[in-house]
VEXDREN-2710 file (C-alpha; in Angstrom, 1 decimal):
% VEXDREN-2710
k/r/px/py/pz
1/UNK/-30.6/-118.4/-31.9
2/UNK/-31.8/-114.8/-32.6
3/UNK/-30.3/-111.8/-30.8
4/UNK/-32.3/-109.4/-28.6
5/UNK/-31.6/-106.6/-26.1
6/UNK/-33.2/-105.8/-22.8
7/UNK/-34.0/-102.5/-21.1
8/UNK/-34.9/-102.3/-17.4
9/UNK/-36.4/-99.2/-16.0
10/UNK/-35.7/-98.1/-12.4
11/UNK/-37.9/-94.9/-11.8
12/UNK/-36.3/-93.7/-8.5
13/UNK/-34.0/-90.7/-7.8
14/UNK/-32.7/-88.9/-4.8
15/UNK/-34.0/-85.7/-6.3
16/UNK/-35.7/-84.7/-9.5
17/UNK/-33.6/-82.4/-11.7
18/UNK/-35.0/-79.1/-13.0
19/UNK/-34.8/-80.2/-16.7
20/UNK/-35.9/-83.8/-16.4
21/UNK/-39.2/-85.1/-17.8
22/UNK/-38.2/-88.8/-17.6
23/UNK/-40.6/-91.1/-15.8
24/UNK/-39.0/-90.9/-12.4
25/UNK/-39.8/-90.1/-8.8
26/UNK/-38.0/-88.9/-5.7
27/UNK/-38.9/-89.7/-2.1
28/UNK/-40.4/-93.1/-3.0
29/UNK/-38.1/-95.3/-0.8
30/UNK/-41.2/-96.8/0.9
31/UNK/-42.3/-98.6/-2.3
32/UNK/-38.9/-99.4/-3.8
33/UNK/-38.8/-103.0/-2.5
34/UNK/-42.3/-103.6/-3.8
35/UNK/-41.4/-102.2/-7.2
36/UNK/-38.4/-104.5/-7.5
37/UNK/-40.6/-107.5/-6.5
38/UNK/-43.0/-106.6/-9.4
39/UNK/-40.1/-106.0/-11.8
40/UNK/-38.6/-109.4/-11.0
41/UNK/-42.0/-111.0/-11.7
42/UNK/-42.2/-109.2/-15.1
43/UNK/-38.7/-110.4/-15.9
44/UNK/-39.9/-114.0/-15.2
45/UNK/-43.1/-113.5/-17.3
46/UNK/-41.1/-112.7/-20.4
47/UNK/-38.8/-115.7/-20.1
48/UNK/-41.1/-118.0/-22.1
49/UNK/-41.3/-115.5/-25.0
50/UNK/-37.5/-115.0/-25.0
51/UNK/-36.3/-118.6/-24.5
52/UNK/-35.2/-118.8/-28.2
53/UNK/-33.4/-115.5/-28.0
54/UNK/-29.8/-114.7/-27.1
55/UNK/-29.5/-111.6/-24.9
56/UNK/-26.8/-109.4/-26.5
57/UNK/-27.1/-106.4/-24.2
58/UNK/-28.9/-105.3/-21.0
59/UNK/-29.3/-101.6/-20.1
60/UNK/-30.6/-100.6/-16.7
61/UNK/-31.7/-97.0/-16.8
62/UNK/-33.9/-94.6/-14.9
63/UNK/-34.2/-92.6/-12.8
64/UNK/-31.1/-93.6/-11.0
65/UNK/-30.7/-97.4/-10.9
66/UNK/-27.6/-97.1/-8.7
67/UNK/-29.9/-95.9/-5.9
68/UNK/-31.1/-99.5/-5.4
69/UNK/-29.8/-101.3/-2.3
70/UNK/-27.2/-104.0/-3.1
71/UNK/-29.6/-106.8/-2.2
72/UNK/-32.1/-105.6/-4.8
73/UNK/-29.4/-105.3/-7.5
74/UNK/-28.4/-108.9/-6.7
75/UNK/-32.0/-110.1/-6.9
76/UNK/-32.5/-108.6/-10.3
77/UNK/-29.4/-110.1/-11.8
78/UNK/-29.9/-113.5/-10.2
79/UNK/-33.3/-113.6/-11.9
80/UNK/-31.9/-112.5/-15.2
81/UNK/-29.3/-115.2/-15.1
82/UNK/-31.8/-117.8/-14.2
83/UNK/-34.4/-117.0/-16.8
84/UNK/-32.6/-115.6/-19.9
85/UNK/-29.9/-116.8/-22.3
86/UNK/-27.3/-114.0/-21.7
87/UNK/-24.5/-113.9/-24.2
88/UNK/-21.1/-114.4/-22.6
89/UNK/-19.9/-111.2/-24.3
90/UNK/-23.1/-109.2/-23.6
91/UNK/-22.8/-105.5/-22.9
92/UNK/-24.4/-104.9/-19.5
93/UNK/-24.8/-101.2/-18.6
94/UNK/-26.2/-99.5/-15.5
95/UNK/-26.8/-95.8/-15.1
96/UNK/-25.4/-94.2/-12.0
97/UNK/-25.3/-90.7/-10.4
98/UNK/-22.4/-89.4/-8.3
99/UNK/-23.0/-90.1/-4.6
100/UNK/-24.9/-93.3/-5.1
101/UNK/-21.9/-95.7/-5.3
102/UNK/-19.5/-97.1/-2.8
103/UNK/-17.1/-100.0/-2.9
104/UNK/-19.6/-102.6/-1.7
105/UNK/-22.1/-101.6/-4.4
106/UNK/-19.4/-101.6/-7.1
107/UNK/-18.3/-105.1/-6.1
108/UNK/-21.9/-106.2/-6.3
109/UNK/-22.2/-104.7/-9.8
110/UNK/-19.0/-106.4/-11.0
111/UNK/-19.9/-109.8/-9.5
112/UNK/-23.4/-109.5/-11.1
113/UNK/-21.8/-109.1/-14.6
114/UNK/-22.2/-105.4/-15.1
115/UNK/-19.3/-104.3/-17.4
116/UNK/-20.3/-100.7/-18.3
117/UNK/-21.3/-97.8/-16.2
118/UNK/-23.0/-94.6/-17.5
119/UNK/-22.3/-91.7/-15.1
120/UNK/-24.6/-88.7/-15.1
121/UNK/-22.3/-85.7/-14.7
122/UNK/-23.9/-83.1/-17.0
123/UNK/-21.3/-80.3/-16.2
124/UNK/-18.0/-79.9/-14.4
125/UNK/-19.1/-76.4/-13.3
126/UNK/-20.6/-76.4/-9.8
127/UNK/-22.8/-73.3/-10.4
128/UNK/-24.3/-74.9/-13.5
129/UNK/-24.8/-78.2/-11.6
130/UNK/-26.8/-76.3/-8.9
131/UNK/-28.9/-74.5/-11.6
132/UNK/-29.7/-77.9/-13.1
133/UNK/-30.9/-79.2/-9.8
134/UNK/-28.1/-81.8/-9.6
135/UNK/-27.2/-82.9/-6.1
136/UNK/-23.5/-83.5/-6.6
137/UNK/-20.4/-81.4/-7.2
138/UNK/-17.5/-81.9/-9.6
139/UNK/-15.3/-83.1/-6.7
140/UNK/-18.0/-85.7/-5.7
141/UNK/-18.2/-86.9/-9.2
142/UNK/-14.4/-87.3/-9.3
143/UNK/-14.5/-89.4/-6.1
144/UNK/-17.1/-91.8/-7.6
145/UNK/-15.3/-91.9/-11.0
146/UNK/-12.0/-92.8/-9.4
147/UNK/-13.8/-95.4/-7.2
148/UNK/-15.3/-97.0/-10.3
149/UNK/-12.1/-97.0/-12.3
150/UNK/-9.9/-98.2/-9.4
151/UNK/-12.2/-101.1/-8.7
152/UNK/-12.0/-102.6/-12.1
153/UNK/-14.5/-101.0/-14.5
154/UNK/-12.9/-100.6/-18.0
155/UNK/-15.9/-99.2/-19.9
156/UNK/-17.3/-95.9/-18.6
157/UNK/-19.6/-93.4/-20.2
158/UNK/-20.0/-89.9/-19.0
159/UNK/-23.2/-88.0/-19.8
160/UNK/-22.8/-84.2/-20.4
161/UNK/-25.0/-81.3/-21.5
162/UNK/-24.5/-78.1/-23.3
163/UNK/-26.5/-75.0/-24.2
164/UNK/-27.3/-74.7/-20.5
165/UNK/-28.7/-71.5/-18.9
166/UNK/-25.9/-68.9/-18.7
167/UNK/-23.3/-71.4/-20.0
168/UNK/-20.4/-69.9/-22.0
169/UNK/-18.0/-71.2/-24.6
170/UNK/-15.3/-71.0/-21.9
171/UNK/-17.4/-73.3/-19.7
172/UNK/-17.5/-75.9/-22.6
173/UNK/-13.7/-75.6/-23.1
174/UNK/-13.1/-76.2/-19.4
175/UNK/-15.4/-79.2/-19.3
176/UNK/-13.8/-80.7/-22.3
177/UNK/-10.3/-80.4/-20.8
178/UNK/-11.4/-82.1/-17.6
179/UNK/-13.3/-84.9/-19.2
180/UNK/-10.6/-85.7/-21.8
181/UNK/-8.1/-85.9/-19.0
182/UNK/-10.2/-88.6/-17.4
183/UNK/-10.2/-90.6/-20.6
184/UNK/-13.6/-92.3/-20.3
185/UNK/-14.3/-94.8/-23.1
186/UNK/-17.5/-93.1/-24.1
187/UNK/-19.0/-89.6/-23.9
188/UNK/-22.6/-88.6/-24.5
189/UNK/-23.1/-84.9/-25.0
190/UNK/-26.7/-83.6/-25.3
191/UNK/-28.1/-80.2/-26.0
192/UNK/-30.5/-79.0/-23.3
193/UNK/-34.1/-79.3/-24.4
194/UNK/-36.8/-77.5/-22.5
195/UNK/-39.5/-80.1/-21.8
196/UNK/-43.1/-79.3/-20.8
197/UNK/-43.9/-79.9/-17.2
198/UNK/-40.4/-79.3/-15.9
199/UNK/-39.2/-76.6/-13.6
200/UNK/-37.1/-75.2/-16.4
201/UNK/-40.2/-75.0/-18.6
202/UNK/-42.0/-72.9/-16.1
203/UNK/-38.9/-70.6/-15.7
204/UNK/-38.6/-70.3/-19.5
205/UNK/-42.3/-69.4/-19.9
206/UNK/-41.8/-66.6/-17.3
207/UNK/-38.6/-65.3/-19.1
208/UNK/-36.4/-66.3/-16.1
209/UNK/-34.2/-68.7/-18.0
210/UNK/-31.3/-67.3/-20.1
211/UNK/-30.3/-69.8/-22.8
212/UNK/-27.5/-69.4/-25.3
213/UNK/-28.5/-68.0/-28.7
214/UNK/-28.9/-70.6/-31.5
215/UNK/-25.6/-69.6/-33.2
216/UNK/-23.8/-70.0/-29.9
217/UNK/-25.4/-73.4/-29.3
218/UNK/-24.2/-74.6/-32.7
219/UNK/-20.7/-73.2/-32.0
220/UNK/-20.7/-75.3/-28.8
221/UNK/-21.8/-78.4/-30.7
222/UNK/-19.0/-78.2/-33.2
223/UNK/-16.4/-77.2/-30.6
224/UNK/-17.3/-80.4/-28.7
225/UNK/-17.2/-82.4/-32.0
226/UNK/-13.8/-81.1/-33.1
227/UNK/-12.2/-81.3/-29.7
228/UNK/-13.3/-84.8/-29.0
229/UNK/-12.4/-86.1/-32.5
230/UNK/-9.0/-84.4/-32.2
231/UNK/-8.5/-86.4/-29.0
232/UNK/-9.3/-89.8/-30.3
233/UNK/-13.1/-90.0/-29.9
234/UNK/-15.1/-91.1/-32.9
235/UNK/-18.3/-89.2/-33.4
236/UNK/-20.6/-92.1/-34.3
237/UNK/-24.0/-90.6/-33.5
238/UNK/-25.3/-87.1/-33.4
239/UNK/-24.8/-86.9/-29.6
240/UNK/-22.3/-89.7/-28.9
241/UNK/-18.6/-90.2/-29.1
242/UNK/-16.4/-93.2/-28.3
243/UNK/-12.9/-94.5/-28.3
244/UNK/-12.1/-97.4/-30.7
245/UNK/-14.4/-100.3/-30.3
246/UNK/-16.3/-98.6/-27.4
247/UNK/-19.5/-97.6/-29.1
248/UNK/-22.6/-98.3/-27.1
249/UNK/-24.0/-101.6/-28.6
250/UNK/-27.3/-101.2/-26.8
251/UNK/-28.2/-97.7/-28.1
252/UNK/-27.2/-98.8/-31.6
253/UNK/-30.0/-101.4/-31.3
254/UNK/-32.5/-98.5/-31.2
255/UNK/-30.9/-96.6/-34.0
256/UNK/-30.7/-99.6/-36.3
257/UNK/-34.4/-100.5/-35.7
258/UNK/-33.6/-103.9/-34.1
259/UNK/-35.6/-105.7/-31.5
260/UNK/-35.6/-105.1/-27.8
261/UNK/-37.8/-105.7/-24.7
262/UNK/-38.5/-103.1/-22.1
263/UNK/-39.3/-104.1/-18.6
264/UNK/-40.5/-101.8/-15.8
265/UNK/-42.7/-98.8/-15.4
266/UNK/-43.4/-97.1/-18.7
267/UNK/-40.8/-99.2/-20.6
268/UNK/-41.3/-99.7/-24.3
269/UNK/-40.6/-102.8/-26.4
270/UNK/-40.2/-103.6/-30.1
271/UNK/-40.6/-107.3/-30.5
272/UNK/-41.7/-109.5/-33.4
273/UNK/-43.2/-106.6/-35.3
274/UNK/-45.1/-105.0/-32.4
275/UNK/-44.5/-102.0/-30.2
276/UNK/-45.6/-102.3/-26.6
277/UNK/-45.5/-99.7/-23.8
278/UNK/-46.0/-100.4/-20.1
279/UNK/-48.3/-98.4/-17.9
280/UNK/-47.0/-95.2/-16.3
281/UNK/-48.8/-95.4/-12.9
282/UNK/-46.3/-96.6/-10.2
283/UNK/-48.8/-98.0/-7.7
284/UNK/-50.8/-99.8/-10.5
285/UNK/-47.6/-101.3/-11.8
286/UNK/-46.8/-102.7/-8.3
287/UNK/-50.3/-104.0/-7.9
288/UNK/-50.2/-105.8/-11.3
289/UNK/-47.1/-107.6/-10.0
290/UNK/-45.5/-108.5/-13.3
291/UNK/-48.5/-109.9/-15.2
292/UNK/-47.5/-108.8/-18.8
293/UNK/-51.0/-109.3/-20.1
294/UNK/-52.2/-106.4/-17.8
295/UNK/-49.1/-104.1/-18.0
296/UNK/-49.4/-103.0/-21.6
297/UNK/-50.8/-99.5/-22.0
298/UNK/-50.8/-99.7/-25.8
299/UNK/-49.9/-102.3/-28.4
300/UNK/-49.2/-101.4/-32.0
301/UNK/-48.5/-103.6/-35.0
302/UNK/-45.8/-101.8/-36.9
303/UNK/-46.7/-101.3/-40.5
304/UNK/-44.2/-101.4/-43.3
305/UNK/-44.6/-97.7/-43.8
306/UNK/-43.9/-96.9/-40.1
307/UNK/-41.0/-99.3/-40.0
308/UNK/-39.4/-97.6/-43.1
309/UNK/-39.9/-94.1/-41.6
310/UNK/-38.4/-95.1/-38.3
311/UNK/-35.5/-96.8/-40.0
312/UNK/-34.6/-93.6/-41.8
313/UNK/-35.2/-91.3/-38.8
314/UNK/-33.1/-93.4/-36.4
315/UNK/-30.5/-94.6/-38.9
316/UNK/-29.6/-91.1/-40.1
317/UNK/-28.8/-90.2/-36.5
318/UNK/-25.7/-92.4/-36.9
319/UNK/-22.9/-90.6/-38.6
320/UNK/-22.2/-93.6/-40.8
321/UNK/-25.8/-93.2/-42.0
322/UNK/-28.1/-95.7/-43.9
323/UNK/-26.8/-98.7/-45.8
324/UNK/-28.8/-98.8/-49.0
325/UNK/-28.0/-102.5/-49.4
326/UNK/-29.5/-103.2/-46.0
327/UNK/-32.5/-101.1/-46.9
328/UNK/-33.1/-103.3/-50.0
329/UNK/-32.6/-106.5/-48.0
330/UNK/-35.2/-105.5/-45.5
331/UNK/-38.0/-104.2/-47.8
332/UNK/-37.2/-105.6/-51.3
333/UNK/-37.0/-102.2/-53.0
334/UNK/-34.2/-99.8/-53.7
335/UNK/-34.3/-96.8/-51.3
336/UNK/-35.0/-94.6/-54.3
337/UNK/-38.3/-96.4/-54.9
338/UNK/-39.7/-94.6/-51.8
339/UNK/-37.4/-91.6/-51.5
340/UNK/-35.9/-90.6/-54.9
341/UNK/-37.3/-87.0/-54.8
342/UNK/-36.5/-86.4/-51.1
343/UNK/-32.9/-87.7/-51.5
344/UNK/-32.3/-85.6/-54.6
345/UNK/-33.6/-82.4/-52.9
346/UNK/-31.5/-83.0/-49.8
347/UNK/-28.4/-83.7/-51.8
348/UNK/-28.9/-80.5/-53.8
349/UNK/-29.3/-78.5/-50.5
350/UNK/-26.1/-80.1/-49.2
351/UNK/-27.9/-81.8/-46.3
352/UNK/-27.1/-85.4/-47.1
353/UNK/-24.5/-87.1/-49.2
354/UNK/-23.9/-90.5/-50.8
355/UNK/-20.7/-92.4/-50.0
356/UNK/-20.7/-95.8/-51.8
357/UNK/-23.7/-97.7/-50.6
358/UNK/-24.3/-95.3/-47.7
359/UNK/-26.5/-92.3/-47.3
360/UNK/-25.6/-89.9/-44.5
361/UNK/-26.1/-86.4/-43.1
362/UNK/-23.5/-83.7/-44.0
363/UNK/-22.2/-81.3/-41.4
364/UNK/-24.8/-78.8/-42.6
365/UNK/-27.4/-81.6/-42.4
366/UNK/-26.5/-82.3/-38.8
367/UNK/-27.2/-78.6/-37.9
368/UNK/-30.7/-78.9/-39.4
369/UNK/-31.3/-82.6/-38.8
370/UNK/-34.9/-82.2/-37.7
371/UNK/-35.8/-80.7/-41.1
372/UNK/-33.7/-83.2/-43.0
373/UNK/-35.2/-86.2/-41.2
374/UNK/-38.8/-84.8/-41.8
375/UNK/-38.3/-85.3/-45.5
376/UNK/-38.5/-89.0/-45.0
377/UNK/-42.0/-88.9/-43.6
378/UNK/-44.6/-90.3/-46.0
379/UNK/-47.5/-88.0/-46.9
END
């Protein structure tokens, strides 16, 4: 039986953050139940296509999935268990924001089979949290973290951000001390990107957003890297760190160009050589009510050329890099058949290195990863 992973999108939040361009909405409680009904029907619609597959990971993201009532969480997982072959050791993650969990909901998550929680903290500094538009404080995060840990969760990720407006090196050092003291199994640490259409984008265009200079941003990145590695966290992807054997299996599916199905509003899939993307209109999604023949906004047959490009782009995000043997097994040619000149140029510039059968970014290459990865685009 072949392996596959599943992503489920819950597009609801208590409040939209100032930096967020994700497909999510606040103040939509009135349609939440209808959305879950349509989502459940979409889950059922895929069951015939996936009956020969073994579900190795499930990731429920958003939005804020933990905003759902307990009854809806139970309905979703009851449907998954009834219609899919879920591996007994599957990694099952749900994203959660502080203030959306209590003991009853944590018990429901545990009994439903969730074994990993990804907590959206972003910063330990209350002033920065307010600037980001987050609706929690550091103390409120701690209350939820302790509640999760004390009620049996043994695999917790904390999402953090750096290069925030007015953030200093001292702020990063203080964040790192607090987070390391909590000892989560996994830490995701992302640099702020100003996305079009967000409140931050409008402030930035009006010169009302003071961001750290590029050299300070890189200093922050390597301070985070060195501090976490010195405290037992393996840096395994450009923005991700984990204790031993706690790397996120689901995210590695994306980076290794393996198959997954996305369910819910705007969700993407990569399945049997095709990419699919669901529609983005919330009310239309609800009206279609899970009919996957009507949900697809676009369907693309992935060409060999595109597949190779994506393999290189995504695979080089992993610090272990690309396995040249795996490349040959996938496409029947040595990697140099396609990229001899690009590889040679990047090696000469000190941006990538060869280590046995692996090709990976150097420290210098990580700093200019967008340029390095662009070298693997075909003309």
